[in-house]
C-alpha positions as CSV (number, residue, x, y, z in Angstrom):
1,X,15.3,23.8,32.8
2,X,18.0,21.3,32.1
3,X,17.3,17.9,30.7
4,X,19.8,16.4,33.1
5,X,21.6,17.2,36.3
6,X,25.3,16.5,36.8
7,X,27.1,16.7,40.2
8,X,29.8,15.1,42.3
9,X,28.2,12.6,44.6
10,X,30.6,10.1,46.2
11,X,34.3,10.1,47.1
12,X,36.8,7.5,45.7
13,X,36.6,5.5,49.0
14,X,32.9,4.8,48.6
15,X,33.3,4.1,44.9
16,X,36.0,1.5,45.7
17,X,33.8,0.0,48.4
18,X,30.9,-0.5,45.9
19,X,33.1,-2.1,43.3
20,X,34.6,-4.5,45.9
21,X,31.0,-5.2,47.2
22,X,30.0,-6.2,43.6
23,X,32.9,-8.5,43.3
24,X,31.6,-10.5,46.3
25,X,28.2,-10.9,44.6
26,X,27.1,-13.2,41.8
27,X,27.4,-11.5,38.4
28,X,24.4,-11.6,36.1
29,X,24.4,-11.0,32.4
30,X,22.8,-7.7,31.6
31,X,19.6,-8.4,29.8
32,X,17.1,-6.5,27.7
33,X,13.6,-6.0,29.2
34,X,10.6,-5.3,27.0
35,X,8.4,-8.1,25.8
36,X,10.1,-10.5,28.3
37,X,13.6,-10.8,29.7
38,X,16.2,-11.8,27.1
39,X,19.9,-11.6,26.4
40,X,20.6,-9.9,23.1
41,X,24.3,-9.4,22.4
42,X,23.5,-7.2,19.5
43,X,21.9,-4.6,21.9
44,X,23.7,-5.0,25.2
45,X,26.7,-6.6,26.7
46,X,27.9,-6.2,30.3
47,X,27.6,-7.8,33.7
48,X,25.4,-6.5,36.5
49,X,25.3,-6.9,40.3
50,X,22.3,-6.2,42.5
51,X,22.7,-3.6,45.2
52,X,20.2,-3.9,48.1
53,X,22.3,-2.2,50.9
54,X,19.7,0.2,52.5
55,X,22.4,2.7,53.5
56,X,23.7,3.0,49.9
57,X,20.1,3.1,48.5
58,X,19.2,5.8,51.0
59,X,22.2,7.9,50.1
60,X,21.3,7.6,46.4
61,X,17.7,8.5,47.0
62,X,18.6,11.6,49.0
63,X,20.8,12.8,46.1
64,X,17.9,12.1,43.6
65,X,15.5,14.1,45.8
66,X,17.9,17.0,46.1
67,X,18.6,17.2,42.3
68,X,15.1,16.3,41.0
69,X,14.7,19.8,39.3
70,X,11.7,18.4,37.4
71,X,9.8,17.7,40.6
72,X,8.4,14.4,39.4
73,X,6.1,12.8,42.0
74,X,7.9,9.8,43.5
75,X,7.1,7.2,46.1
76,X,8.6,7.6,49.5
77,X,11.4,5.6,51.3
78,X,12.4,2.2,50.1
79,X,9.4,2.1,47.7
80,X,11.0,4.9,45.7
81,X,14.3,3.3,45.2
82,X,14.0,-0.4,46.1
83,X,17.2,-1.6,44.5
84,X,20.1,-0.6,42.3
85,X,22.7,-2.2,40.2
86,X,26.4,-2.0,39.6
87,X,27.2,-2.5,35.9
88,X,30.6,-3.8,34.9
89,X,31.8,-3.2,31.4
90,X,34.8,-5.1,29.9
91,X,36.4,-4.5,26.5
92,X,33.8,-4.9,23.8
93,X,30.8,-4.4,26.2
94,X,28.3,-1.7,25.3
95,X,24.6,-0.7,25.4
96,X,22.9,0.6,22.3
97,X,20.6,3.7,22.5
98,X,17.7,3.0,24.8
99,X,15.5,4.4,27.5
100,X,14.9,3.1,31.0
101,X,11.1,3.8,30.8
102,X,8.3,2.1,28.9
103,X,5.4,-0.3,29.2
104,X,7.4,-2.7,31.4
105,X,8.9,0.0,33.6
106,X,6.2,2.7,33.5
107,X,6.9,3.6,37.1
108,X,10.5,4.7,36.6
109,X,10.7,8.5,36.8
110,X,14.4,9.4,37.2
111,X,17.6,7.5,36.4
112,X,20.8,8.0,38.3
113,X,24.2,6.9,37.1
114,X,27.3,7.2,39.3
115,X,30.8,6.7,37.9
116,X,32.7,4.2,40.0
117,X,35.8,4.0,37.9
118,X,38.6,6.5,37.5
119,X,38.5,8.2,34.1
120,X,42.0,6.9,33.3
121,X,41.0,3.2,33.9
122,X,39.4,2.7,30.5
123,X,39.0,4.0,27.0
124,X,35.7,4.1,25.1
125,X,32.6,3.2,27.1
126,X,31.2,6.8,27.0
127,X,27.7,7.4,28.4
128,X,26.0,9.6,25.8
129,X,22.7,11.4,26.4
130,X,20.7,12.1,23.3
131,X,18.8,15.3,24.4
132,X,19.5,17.6,21.5
133,X,21.0,17.7,18.0
134,X,24.3,16.3,19.3
135,X,24.7,13.8,22.1
136,X,26.1,15.0,25.4
137,X,28.9,13.0,27.0
138,X,28.8,12.3,30.8
139,X,31.6,13.2,33.1
140,X,34.0,10.4,33.8
141,X,35.3,11.6,37.1
142,X,35.1,9.0,39.8
143,X,32.1,9.7,42.0
144,X,30.3,12.0,39.5
145,X,26.6,11.5,39.2
146,X,24.2,12.1,36.3
147,X,20.4,12.3,36.9
148,X,18.0,12.4,34.1
149,X,14.3,11.6,33.3
150,X,14.1,7.8,32.6
151,X,12.6,8.3,29.2
152,X,15.8,10.1,28.0
153,X,17.5,8.3,25.1
154,X,21.0,7.3,26.1
155,X,23.7,4.7,25.3
156,X,27.1,3.4,26.3
157,X,29.6,3.2,23.5
158,X,31.7,0.1,23.2
159,X,34.5,-0.2,25.8
160,X,37.9,-0.3,24.0
161,X,40.2,-1.1,26.9
162,X,40.2,-1.4,30.7
163,X,37.1,-1.8,32.9
164,X,34.2,0.6,33.5
165,X,32.1,0.3,36.7
166,X,28.9,2.3,37.3
167,X,26.2,2.4,39.9
168,X,22.7,2.7,38.3
169,X,19.3,3.2,40.0
170,X,15.8,4.3,39.2
171,X,13.5,6.4,41.3
172,X,10.0,5.0,41.1
173,X,6.7,6.9,41.3
174,X,3.0,6.6,40.4
175,X,2.1,6.2,36.7
176,X,2.0,9.4,34.7
177,X,-1.6,10.4,33.9
């Protein structure tokens, strides 16, 4: 069994639509969640935009259900994927190694990341999954998706030039017992 699933999800038209949708929303500084919500520029730097469009969320949830090879128990409907974010990285932005699961987010089962930028729009900003002796680098093709258990250690290396846009969501489920 693989520790992640990589597949082509969306076409460039939908990726451009999502980026444009984000630009019409208010940007929020990406923060660190743990023992409270805080900004820590030593750990993370980027802007985020909330996505609540039920059609987009439904499409992401269907993809997660189809590619959940781990068969984690998840909630149904909007309760399983209540919202998502679009993350916008500019030069110098990054996210140090972290997981998307823990005492604050114990209900996150699966993380999905969808590349909204074209691979030639930026340098640096690699999404690395630490699931073995060497990190694995995610595909940068526009519309490509990566699905992995939310406790997987991952990071985004510093963006060197251009702009990187990604869609990120978490499938929720009952607490592991």
